[in-house]
C-alpha positions in Angstrom: 10.0 9.5 -42.2 13.1 7.4 -42.4 13.2 3.6 -41.9 14.5 3.8 -38.4 11.8 6.1 -37.0 9.2 4.0 -38.8 10.4 0.8 -37.1 10.4 2.6 -33.7 6.8 3.6 -34.2 6.0 0.1 -35.3 7.2 -1.2 -32.0 4.2 0.5 -30.3 1.6 -1.2 -32.5 1.3 -4.3 -30.2 0.8 -2.0 -27.2 -1.9 0.0 -29.0 -3.6 -3.3 -30.1 -3.5 -4.6 -26.5 -5.0 -1.3 -25.2 -7.8 -1.4 -27.8 -8.5 -5.1 -27.0 -8.7 -4.2 -23.3 -11.1 -1.3 -24.0 -13.3 -3.5 -26.2 -13.5 -6.4 -23.8 -14.3 -4.1 -20.9 -16.9 -2.2 -22.9 -18.4 -5.5 -24.0 -18.7 -6.8 -20.5 -20.3 -3.6 -19.3 -22.7 -3.5 -22.2 -23.5 -7.3 -21.8 -24.2 -6.9 -18.1 -26.6 -4.0 -18.9 -28.4 -5.9 -21.7 -28.5 -9.4 -20.2 -28.7 -8.5 -16.5 -31.8 -9.0 -14.5 -33.9 -6.0 -13.9 -36.2 -6.0 -11.0 -37.4 -4.1 -8.0 -35.1 -4.0 -5.0 -36.7 -4.3 -1.6 -35.4 -2.8 1.6 -34.5 -6.3 2.9 -32.5 -7.0 -0.3 -30.4 -3.8 0.3 -29.6 -4.5 4.0 -26.2 -5.7 5.0 -25.7 -9.4 5.4 -24.2 -10.3 8.7 -23.8 -14.1 8.8 -27.6 -14.6 8.7 -28.3 -12.2 11.6 -30.2 -9.0 11.2 -27.7 -6.1 11.7 -28.3 -4.1 14.9 -26.9 -0.7 15.5 -24.5 1.4 13.5 -22.2 -0.3 11.0 -19.0 1.4 11.8 -17.9 1.5 15.4 -15.6 4.3 16.4 -12.1 3.3 17.4 -9.9 5.0 19.9 -7.3 7.4 18.8 -4.8 5.2 20.5 -5.5 2.6 17.9 -4.5 4.9 15.1 -1.4 6.1 17.0 -0.2 2.6 17.6 -0.9 1.8 13.9 1.2 4.8 12.8 4.0 3.8 15.1 3.9 0.3 13.7 4.2 1.6 10.2 7.1 3.8 11.3 9.1 1.0 12.8 8.1 -1.4 10.0 9.7 1.1 7.5 12.8 1.1 9.7 13.1 -2.7 9.1 12.5 -2.2 5.4 15.5 0.3 5.2 17.7 -1.8 7.6 17.8 -5.0 5.6 19.1 -3.5 2.3 21.5 -1.4 4.3 22.9 -4.5 6.0 23.4 -6.2 2.6 25.2 -3.1 1.1 27.3 -2.6 4.3 28.5 -6.1 4.2 29.8 -5.6 0.6 31.4 -2.2 1.5 33.4 -3.5 4.4 36.3 -3.9 1.9 36.4 0.0 1.6 36.8 1.2 5.2 36.2 4.9 4.5 32.9 4.3 2.7 31.8 1.7 5.3 32.3 4.1 8.2 30.2 6.8 6.4 27.4 4.4 5.8 27.6 3.0 9.4 27.3 6.4 11.0 24.5 7.4 8.6 22.5 4.3 9.8 23.4 5.0 13.4 22.0 8.5 13.0 18.8 7.1 11.4 18.4 4.6 14.3 19.1 7.4 16.8 16.2 9.5 15.4 13.9 6.5 15.6 15.1 5.8 19.1 14.2 9.4 20.1 10.8 8.9 18.6 10.3 5.6 20.5 11.3 7.2 23.8 8.9 10.1 23.1 6.1 7.6 22.4 6.9 5.7 25.6 6.9 9.0 27.7 3.6 10.0 26.1 2.2 6.6 27.0 1.3 5.9 23.4 1.5 2.1 24.0 -0.7 2.2 27.1 -4.1 0.8 26.0 -5.9 1.3 29.4 -6.1 5.0 29.3 
């Protein structure tokens, strides 16, 4: 090996040392918890869920309406719209100096918003936001 490739490999030594240190610390904690941890019998009352001092009644997970998941997915959809809209506005402001590029970006965002508007109108017509049904 020449000196340059030896120095490039040497740059990975701290990373390998950090990895080994992380493995040793993690393994030590796991081994220590096994060796020093309390061993005892577990009773049924010990394994029950703790509900603010009350004894749990009924099933743990209540079923939610499909409408809840539909509204959650729509929220994510329109939240992602805002995530794309903000950087677009920053870039568009800088590109106003170049009218040809600014027009392309403007109409691309209008088409993106148009697709989202069609999805919103579809959700309204399908009564996706109506919680009573």
